[in-house]
C-alpha angles and dihedrals in degrees: 000000000000121000106244097191122098098186096103121095090240112067114235127218092258091051091053090047092051092048091049092051093047092049092050091050091051091048092049090049089050091050090049090051093051091047092050093058096042104110093191097054120123114262119255088234141330123245116191095322096323118113110219108223104169142004107237102182149309128247138179094283102034148303135304123218136189105236141174125208109243091228095046146047105227119106115231140178120246119196116203115203121193107223092203089072108124089231089074094055141292098251133040095253096055090040093054091047093051093045090051089052092049093050090047091051092047092048098045101035109029099048091057094055115103114167132131091234097047127077117247118239119208111172147353127203141162123237114180110305093344133089116211127200120193114206144156116293108237117209104218144058132271120268088241090065090053089055091052093047093050091048091053090050091043090235133126142211117274114236092244089055092047092055093043091058093038094053093050090052089049090053091052092047092050089054092048097043103037104030103029101022089226124150112204093204095188105058105157137144088262090061097049112081122200115207132174113337088005094294105178124223121177112215142176105059092170091118097036117123134198112220134195118253113281091003129124133224122228111182115107109233139139137057114320094220090063098033118121124235094257091056092046090050089047092241127143113277141181142188091319088076086074091050089057089051089048089055090050091052092048089052091050092050088055098044104018091234133083116261094233121045136148136144087225111078094207091051090048093050090049093052091050094049092048093038091232112167138144110267122246114266110266122242096023097091136015119276089255092074098060091038093056090045092053091047094050092045095055105143094214108075092205090058094041112100125241121235094269091055092047091050091050090061091058098035093127090054091048091050090051090051091047089051090055092047091047092050090048091048091051092049090052091049092051090050092049090049090051091050091048093051091045092051091046091050092049091047093050091046091050092050092048091047093051090048092050093047091049090051093050092048092053094053111108116252094010119126123225106281092211092059092049094049092048092234125128131223111269125215125191107239114187110201131189118275092002136114119229119191109248093230099039092112091046095045093055097040122114105229091195113198094003093063092198114170108217117229111240115235132190096220117111143181117242117191121186122214090237091058093057121087135166114262116220113215108222092196090060090061091052091049089052089055091049090049090054091052093049091046092055095046091051093054119111114263116280118186093202093065099029097125093048092048092049089050092055092042091054091048092050092049090051089058093059101030123131110288096024120126138199093257091058090046090054092047094049093047091048091053090048091048091050092045091234116201089223120114117255112244117208119185088342093302131104120164094021093057097043093049089063089065104043148008119250122263128230096235113041092182097052118113091241092057090080092053115026101026142007139222125257091241092063138258125302126216088249091058091045089053090054092050092050094049092049093052092046091053092047092053097045092245096156094047090052095048093046094050091049 
């Protein structure tokens, strides 16, 4: 038997073992933390072009992952739903029917929702026996985790914080119910994300349903702890089912526990139907909190208020919140205007300084002012993963005769390596094509390729003939670069002009037709490209250009 106490001055074997296990757990947690922030780590797996970076959590219907599209940079959330879940049906036929309805709802409803307190949905797709939903990645944690954390710390929500969260949920529900006629049907603390400064985002619309005006829903879905009496009794219900859930969430923010809880399902259902719950402790919050809870948890759906009525009871609180938001908005606008004017002033000063320096340099008999002052020319070099002060070039510039002292600013430009990419100049490709044409027409005469050379010479002359313009030159070179199957038109003629240069071939589609003979209908840009490339190879064009 090993001694399991570590209180003695001499460590026992069990104490050493316990310390070793604890240290290994901490090291493993540290490794996991480092791996989680490594942006260059290999993905856990790839799902239809989305690299899975991290497993965020698992719910009743599936898992949620942090992903990144392989062709993009933005981080997204990907929900994986297992279609074999009994909730989708017991047999394949009913399951396929329900999945089709879910995809239809997600496609029609979710893509039209645009609200700051509602998660954005981007795409849904099927992959094997799994349904995937691509959505906005919310930086924050569920409201349920805040409840757990406060319970562990033996703390509670302040009333101001409660109303802040509650009002944002009301704003989102008003948008859903009144503008989109959507019932969430699964509003729980797990589906309410709190971000920075308690910014609320409602998520998980997998069970949401759009209903016709004045109609009712009948399917039984959602989490039983937050289900309203009409759902428990299997009666038709509407948007007021979300109001009941809102009341449950308000109660839980005040007490850190759900209003209805029992290990016995029949007892739980009975409590919900009768709206029997332990009252909120008196004296902790204002009377408005328990009053709003009682109003939202009215058992009779007809007597239960809608979201507009609930909001009217706390209109003064909403107006105070709106005042704060308006003041914050104005402060941000003023800051943006200051930054804009500062940037404009610095830009104008830089332009004026460069013009003055250029004027001084061009004066006869005047030496370079930069050399006399001992200062060097400064260039703004933006490097990856570095911050360059926005006015660094202005601050070190010699303004010559103007003698303007630049105002130092703290703003900077930060450019990440991932945001930088090489820019391909499309004009350069056109110039390469033009260079090839000129190269061929400047070659010494060669009887073996006389017809081909005359063909290219005629095409080049048509590009610069009287009446041509730069736009036409760009268009013709673009078609040649893309090897277009269109016929080349020269002076408004095609077959008539080409027939002066060559006899027709028997097989217009043969590979040699673009080199040794041409069709009676004329020559396409694709065939011209083949002729040009053959002549370039014969005359060592690529060796010459590479060596130079």
